[in-house]
Residue frames as qw, qx, qy, qz and C-alpha x, y, z in Angstrom:
[[0.712, 0.304, -0.453, 0.441, 148.86, 135.35, 75.44],
 [0.037, -0.503, 0.432, -0.748, 149.05, 137.75, 78.36],
 [0.763, -0.358, 0.111, -0.527, 146.26, 135.90, 80.20],
 [0.951, 0.052, -0.299, 0.066, 148.08, 132.59, 79.69],
 [0.439, 0.416, -0.493, 0.625, 151.29, 134.03, 81.18],
 [0.386, -0.459, 0.327, -0.731, 149.33, 135.32, 84.21],
 [0.916, -0.180, -0.073, -0.351, 147.67, 131.94, 84.57],
 [0.827, 0.208, -0.432, 0.293, 151.01, 130.09, 84.43],
 [0.155, 0.451, -0.491, 0.729, 152.48, 132.39, 87.07],
 [0.623, -0.369, 0.199, -0.660, 149.46, 131.88, 89.28],
 [0.967, -0.045, -0.223, -0.116, 149.63, 128.08, 88.91],
 [0.625, 0.337, -0.503, 0.493, 153.37, 128.14, 89.68],
 [0.140, -0.467, 0.420, -0.765, 152.72, 130.17, 92.84],
 [0.817, -0.277, 0.064, -0.503, 150.03, 127.76, 93.97],
 [0.926, 0.104, -0.339, 0.129, 152.28, 124.73, 93.46],
 [0.380, 0.409, -0.501, 0.661, 155.08, 126.53, 95.32],
 [0.463, -0.451, 0.263, -0.716, 152.71, 127.44, 98.16],
 [0.947, -0.170, -0.112, -0.247, 151.75, 123.75, 98.47],
 [0.788, 0.242, -0.420, 0.379, 155.38, 122.66, 98.45],
 [0.158, 0.448, -0.440, 0.762, 156.28, 125.24, 101.13],
 [0.670, -0.472, 0.042, -0.572, 153.35, 124.27, 103.40],
 [0.251, -0.432, 0.818, -0.286, 153.90, 121.85, 106.22],
 [0.917, 0.112, -0.044, -0.381, 152.79, 118.68, 104.50],
 [0.637, -0.384, 0.659, 0.113, 154.40, 115.31, 104.95],
 [0.083, 0.340, -0.776, -0.524, 155.85, 113.35, 102.07],
 [0.165, 0.271, 0.948, -0.020, 152.97, 110.91, 102.54],
 [0.289, 0.699, 0.400, -0.517, 150.43, 113.74, 102.12],
 [0.174, 0.602, -0.450, -0.637, 152.23, 114.82, 98.96],
 [0.031, -0.080, 0.953, 0.292, 152.05, 111.27, 97.69],
 [0.232, 0.489, 0.797, -0.268, 148.31, 111.09, 98.53],
 [0.273, 0.721, 0.063, -0.633, 147.71, 114.38, 96.69],
 [0.135, 0.450, -0.688, -0.552, 149.53, 113.09, 93.63],
 [0.117, 0.147, 0.980, 0.067, 147.59, 109.83, 93.72],
 [0.264, 0.628, 0.587, -0.439, 144.28, 111.71, 93.99],
 [0.230, 0.657, -0.268, -0.666, 145.25, 113.94, 91.08],
 [0.082, 0.230, -0.881, -0.404, 145.94, 110.80, 89.02],
 [0.170, 0.350, 0.905, -0.174, 142.73, 109.13, 90.16],
 [0.301, 0.689, 0.279, -0.597, 140.74, 112.24, 89.18],
 [0.183, 0.524, -0.560, -0.614, 142.50, 112.19, 85.82],
 [0.017, 0.005, 0.980, 0.198, 141.57, 108.54, 85.31],
 [0.246, 0.526, 0.705, -0.407, 138.01, 109.33, 86.31],
 [0.305, 0.659, -0.101, -0.680, 137.88, 111.98, 83.61],
 [0.177, 0.360, -0.782, -0.477, 139.30, 109.66, 80.96],
 [0.160, 0.164, 0.970, -0.083, 136.96, 106.79, 81.96],
 [0.302, 0.665, 0.586, -0.352, 133.88, 108.97, 81.32],
 [0.077, -0.402, 0.361, 0.838, 135.30, 110.69, 78.22],
 [0.028, 0.219, 0.833, 0.507, 132.88, 108.90, 75.93],
 [0.074, -0.714, -0.684, 0.130, 129.86, 110.37, 77.78],
 [0.181, 0.731, 0.204, 0.626, 128.79, 113.99, 77.09],
 [0.029, 0.601, -0.313, 0.735, 130.65, 116.04, 79.72],
 [0.824, -0.536, -0.141, -0.116, 130.16, 113.64, 82.65],
 [0.355, 0.651, -0.498, 0.450, 133.22, 114.54, 84.68],
 [0.823, -0.439, -0.338, 0.123, 134.04, 112.25, 87.59],
 [0.543, 0.217, -0.254, 0.771, 137.16, 114.38, 88.01],
 [0.179, -0.572, 0.030, -0.800, 135.14, 117.33, 89.36],
 [0.789, -0.514, -0.186, -0.280, 133.50, 115.19, 92.04],
 [0.858, -0.132, -0.255, 0.426, 136.84, 113.68, 93.15],
 [0.366, 0.374, -0.160, 0.837, 138.58, 117.08, 93.19],
 [0.393, -0.621, -0.039, -0.677, 135.78, 118.69, 95.29],
 [0.872, -0.449, -0.187, -0.048, 135.88, 115.88, 97.85],
 [0.753, 0.066, -0.225, 0.614, 139.68, 116.04, 98.00],
 [0.132, 0.495, -0.111, 0.852, 139.59, 119.79, 98.59],
 [0.579, -0.613, -0.102, -0.528, 136.91, 119.53, 101.31],
 [0.913, -0.359, -0.148, 0.123, 138.94, 116.94, 103.20],
 [0.797, -0.052, -0.043, 0.600, 142.57, 117.97, 102.63],
 [0.237, -0.710, -0.075, 0.659, 142.37, 121.77, 102.48],
 [0.458, 0.839, 0.084, -0.282, 142.57, 124.44, 99.77],
 [0.036, 0.705, -0.630, -0.324, 146.19, 124.00, 98.75],
 [0.355, -0.077, 0.924, 0.122, 145.89, 120.23, 98.32],
 [0.528, 0.584, 0.573, -0.228, 142.49, 120.69, 96.63],
 [0.346, 0.838, -0.191, -0.376, 143.95, 123.14, 94.15],
 [0.082, -0.545, 0.792, 0.264, 146.90, 120.88, 93.40],
 [0.486, 0.162, 0.858, -0.036, 144.69, 117.81, 92.94],
 [0.517, 0.728, 0.357, -0.275, 142.50, 119.70, 90.46],
 [0.241, 0.826, -0.383, -0.335, 145.35, 121.24, 88.49],
 [0.241, -0.381, 0.877, 0.168, 147.24, 117.94, 88.39],
 [0.578, 0.338, 0.728, -0.146, 144.15, 116.09, 87.20],
 [0.512, 0.804, 0.080, -0.292, 143.72, 118.43, 84.25],
 [0.097, 0.744, -0.613, -0.247, 147.42, 118.22, 83.27],
 [0.362, -0.208, 0.907, 0.050, 147.63, 114.41, 83.56],
 [0.601, 0.449, 0.633, -0.195, 144.33, 113.65, 81.81],
 [0.469, 0.818, -0.064, -0.326, 145.25, 115.87, 78.86],
 [0.159, -0.506, 0.793, 0.298, 148.26, 113.68, 78.15],
 [0.343, 0.199, 0.912, 0.104, 145.64, 111.21, 76.98],
 [0.322, 0.730, 0.586, -0.142, 142.88, 113.57, 75.78],
 [0.489, 0.620, 0.226, 0.570, 145.07, 116.26, 74.19],
 [0.400, -0.525, -0.179, 0.729, 147.20, 119.16, 75.43],
 [0.265, 0.618, 0.346, 0.654, 146.75, 122.74, 74.30],
 [0.034, 0.349, -0.220, 0.910, 146.19, 126.26, 75.58],
 [0.651, -0.475, -0.262, -0.532, 142.95, 125.04, 77.17],
 [0.745, -0.144, -0.579, 0.297, 144.97, 122.91, 79.57],
 [0.231, 0.159, -0.381, 0.881, 146.07, 125.96, 81.55],
 [0.434, -0.276, -0.022, -0.858, 142.49, 127.08, 81.96],
 [0.819, -0.245, -0.465, -0.231, 141.27, 123.63, 82.88],
 [0.581, -0.009, -0.569, 0.582, 144.07, 123.47, 85.53],
 [0.050, -0.188, 0.264, -0.945, 142.88, 126.78, 86.88],
 [0.617, -0.263, -0.237, -0.702, 139.19, 125.83, 86.84],
 [0.836, -0.239, -0.493, -0.019, 139.58, 122.47, 88.52],
 [0.447, 0.084, -0.507, 0.732, 142.15, 123.89, 90.92],
 [0.239, -0.253, 0.152, -0.925, 139.64, 126.55, 91.94],
 [0.756, -0.283, -0.403, -0.431, 136.98, 123.86, 92.38],
 [0.740, -0.146, -0.565, 0.334, 139.19, 122.01, 94.87],
 [0.249, 0.112, -0.373, 0.887, 140.26, 125.17, 96.71],
 [0.389, -0.295, -0.045, -0.872, 136.75, 126.56, 96.94],
 [0.774, -0.295, -0.525, -0.197, 135.48, 123.24, 98.33],
 [0.563, -0.095, -0.545, 0.614, 137.99, 123.58, 101.16],
 [0.034, -0.152, 0.178, -0.972, 136.88, 127.17, 101.85],
 [0.608, -0.328, -0.342, -0.637, 133.20, 126.10, 101.76],
 [0.761, -0.249, -0.590, 0.106, 133.89, 123.26, 104.23],
 [0.400, -0.043, -0.455, 0.794, 135.77, 125.57, 106.58],
 [0.222, -0.195, 0.005, -0.955, 133.04, 128.26, 106.41],
 [0.774, -0.164, 0.019, -0.611, 130.17, 125.76, 106.81],
 [0.020, -0.367, 0.925, -0.100, 131.64, 122.65, 108.53],
 [0.412, 0.190, 0.835, -0.311, 128.17, 121.08, 108.89],
 [0.350, 0.326, -0.336, -0.811, 127.09, 121.71, 105.34],
 [0.689, 0.120, 0.646, -0.306, 125.97, 118.09, 104.90],
 [0.496, 0.130, 0.778, 0.364, 125.20, 115.94, 101.91],
 [0.352, 0.791, 0.499, 0.041, 122.55, 118.16, 100.37],
 [0.041, -0.939, 0.112, 0.323, 124.72, 121.25, 100.49],
 [0.357, -0.450, 0.674, 0.465, 127.75, 119.50, 98.97],
 [0.496, 0.385, 0.737, 0.250, 125.51, 118.06, 96.23],
 [0.236, 0.932, 0.257, -0.098, 124.34, 121.58, 95.33],
 [0.230, -0.806, 0.381, 0.389, 127.93, 122.78, 95.44],
 [0.483, -0.114, 0.763, 0.413, 129.01, 120.00, 93.05],
 [0.432, 0.672, 0.592, 0.110, 126.07, 120.80, 90.79],
 [0.102, 0.968, 0.023, -0.228, 127.01, 124.54, 90.61],
 [0.345, -0.610, 0.544, 0.461, 130.59, 123.70, 89.74],
 [0.591, 0.334, 0.666, 0.309, 129.39, 122.10, 86.58],
 [0.283, 0.902, 0.282, 0.162, 128.37, 125.57, 85.42],
 [0.266, -0.901, 0.227, 0.256, 131.28, 127.45, 87.05],
 [0.603, -0.249, 0.604, 0.458, 133.75, 125.21, 85.22],
 [0.497, 0.556, 0.565, 0.352, 131.96, 125.80, 81.93],
 [0.061, 0.988, 0.140, -0.014, 131.90, 129.57, 82.46],
 [0.417, -0.719, 0.401, 0.385, 135.64, 129.67, 83.19],
 [0.556, 0.022, 0.672, 0.490, 136.36, 127.65, 80.01],
 [0.334, 0.799, 0.465, 0.184, 133.96, 129.94, 78.13],
 [0.193, -0.932, 0.079, 0.297, 135.99, 132.88, 79.37],
 [0.462, -0.399, 0.600, 0.518, 139.06, 131.42, 77.66],
 [0.449, 0.395, 0.710, 0.371, 137.18, 130.59, 74.46],
 [0.135, 0.925, 0.353, -0.040, 135.50, 134.00, 74.40],
 [0.222, -0.873, 0.224, 0.372, 138.75, 135.94, 74.93],
 [0.453, -0.307, 0.677, 0.493, 140.71, 133.85, 72.38],
 [0.282, 0.185, 0.810, 0.479, 138.24, 133.36, 69.52],
 [0.109, 0.768, 0.628, 0.061, 135.27, 135.68, 69.70],
 [0.192, -0.158, 0.029, 0.968, 135.18, 139.23, 68.44],
 [0.069, 0.657, -0.343, 0.668, 134.01, 141.74, 69.44],
 [0.388, -0.145, -0.775, 0.477, 134.61, 141.15, 73.15],
 [0.346, -0.357, 0.025, -0.867, 131.47, 142.24, 74.95],
 [0.420, -0.056, 0.720, -0.550, 129.09, 141.06, 77.64],
 [0.776, 0.324, 0.038, -0.540, 126.61, 140.14, 74.91],
 [0.647, 0.450, -0.604, -0.117, 129.13, 137.92, 73.07],
 [0.022, 0.296, -0.874, 0.384, 130.20, 136.29, 76.36],
 [0.596, 0.084, 0.526, -0.601, 126.59, 135.55, 77.28],
 [0.778, 0.408, -0.236, -0.415, 126.12, 134.05, 73.83],
 [0.396, 0.417, -0.811, 0.107, 129.09, 131.75, 74.44],
 [0.240, -0.125, 0.796, -0.540, 127.57, 130.67, 77.81],
 [0.729, 0.240, 0.223, -0.602, 124.19, 130.04, 76.22],
 [0.669, 0.445, -0.533, -0.265, 125.81, 127.92, 73.51],
 [0.348, 0.264, -0.865, 0.246, 127.40, 125.68, 76.15],
 [0.551, -0.327, 0.293, -0.709, 124.36, 125.56, 78.45],
 [0.946, -0.051, -0.096, -0.306, 123.30, 121.99, 77.77],
 [0.711, 0.344, -0.519, 0.327, 126.91, 120.78, 77.80],
 [0.021, 0.401, -0.568, 0.718, 127.46, 122.44, 81.19],
 [0.726, -0.265, 0.133, -0.621, 124.16, 121.05, 82.44],
 [0.920, 0.068, -0.387, -0.010, 125.34, 117.49, 81.75],
 [0.436, 0.348, -0.575, 0.598, 128.45, 118.30, 83.80],
 [0.320, -0.369, 0.368, -0.791, 126.37, 119.78, 86.68],
 [0.873, -0.156, -0.034, -0.460, 123.88, 116.88, 86.83],
 [0.830, 0.197, -0.491, 0.177, 126.69, 114.33, 86.61],
 [0.181, 0.396, -0.576, 0.692, 128.50, 115.96, 89.51],
 [0.558, -0.309, 0.273, -0.720, 125.35, 115.96, 91.64],
 [0.943, -0.032, -0.199, -0.265, 124.52, 112.28, 90.91],
 [0.677, 0.287, -0.563, 0.377, 128.13, 111.18, 91.64],
 [0.026, -0.369, 0.556, -0.744, 128.13, 113.00, 94.96],
 [0.733, -0.228, 0.105, -0.632, 124.71, 111.67, 95.90],
 [0.952, 0.067, -0.279, -0.110, 125.82, 108.10, 95.15],
 [0.835, 0.078, -0.326, 0.436, 129.43, 108.10, 96.35],
 [0.077, 0.773, -0.200, 0.597, 130.13, 111.43, 98.17],
 [0.641, -0.661, 0.218, -0.323, 129.63, 110.33, 101.78],
 [0.970, -0.144, 0.120, 0.154, 131.55, 107.05, 101.47],
 [0.684, 0.487, -0.081, 0.537, 134.41, 108.58, 99.48],
 [0.114, -0.814, 0.216, -0.527, 134.69, 111.42, 101.99],
 [0.803, -0.543, 0.197, -0.151, 134.94, 108.94, 104.87],
 [0.936, 0.096, 0.054, 0.334, 137.63, 106.93, 103.16],
 [0.460, 0.645, -0.101, 0.602, 139.64, 110.00, 102.29],
 [0.366, -0.804, 0.209, -0.419, 139.37, 111.43, 105.83],
 [0.924, -0.350, 0.141, 0.066, 140.70, 108.16, 107.22],
 [0.800, 0.297, 0.025, 0.520, 143.72, 108.26, 104.92],
 [0.160, 0.782, -0.087, 0.596, 144.29, 111.95, 105.58],
 [0.618, -0.734, 0.151, -0.237, 144.23, 111.51, 109.39],
 [0.937, -0.197, 0.140, 0.250, 146.83, 108.76, 109.17],
 [0.701, 0.348, 0.105, 0.614, 149.15, 110.70, 106.91],
 [0.014, -0.924, -0.056, -0.378, 148.78, 114.20, 108.32],
 [0.629, -0.073, -0.363, 0.684, 151.72, 115.71, 110.17],
 [0.220, -0.939, -0.222, -0.143, 151.10, 118.52, 112.70],
 [0.554, 0.283, -0.278, 0.732, 153.97, 120.94, 113.41],
 [0.423, -0.850, -0.304, 0.080, 154.02, 122.71, 116.79],
 [0.402, 0.598, -0.206, 0.663, 156.08, 125.84, 117.32],
 [0.562, -0.504, -0.461, 0.467, 157.46, 126.85, 120.73]]
């Protein structure tokens, strides 16, 4: 319960930070649309074993629009998609995990601006496992006793193949659509971005 409260406070601060940043109303609208598109991408692939188009969309959004927008797109995608797939205490953790995927993509792009297609594909692949480990952290802390490194590793091993489907799906989606989707999103972002100059 304590971890959920901390997570809710953190999510609230991130949404507040996005709202206070200098983004135009059009950028806010684009962020909301991307969150919804990512949610629809998740729902569309729900029948397949952990193929998550949402992760790919969130990572591209974060790499193009920055860490705040990336986080909001990821968190919104989890919240919206769970209105169809089922809400619960896992929603908070999914919002955190996908929000971190979007924010970390922005940080990666800023740190390595010429990372290229291969680097982004590896990054998408790794987030298949990172997402699973974050969700395992919630499952482990809520349902497994005793809490130990050994029991956490056992939870991660149990989800290995499930996480692997997620990782491979992310990599394939980026290889097939990553470059073109990034170009489209950059074009929209350039048109909608507002730059504020201070004297």
